[in-house]
C-alpha positions, 0 to 999 in steps of 0.5 A: 334762445332757440337756433331757429329764433336766431334765424328769424331775427337774422332774416328780419335784420337782413331784410331791414338793412339790405332791402332798400340799397339792393332794390335801388341797385336792381331797379337801376339796371332796369328790372321791375319791382316784383322781379327785384323783390324776388331776387332780394328774397332769394339772396336773403334765404341763401344768406340765412341758410349759410349763416345757419349752417356755418356760424350758428350751428358752431356757436349754439 
């Protein structure tokens, strides 16, 4: 499996698992839906970058 395919799978899993709880948390603080989704997207991008750099490069 290509390392970038693993990145895509990890990103989809992070969005599927973490979107709803983080969205509820951010909206309970008073943020609107669009701002909350942008913040979640940035969190997912940073997590995928860190997982790619520190974990996947060493494994594959």
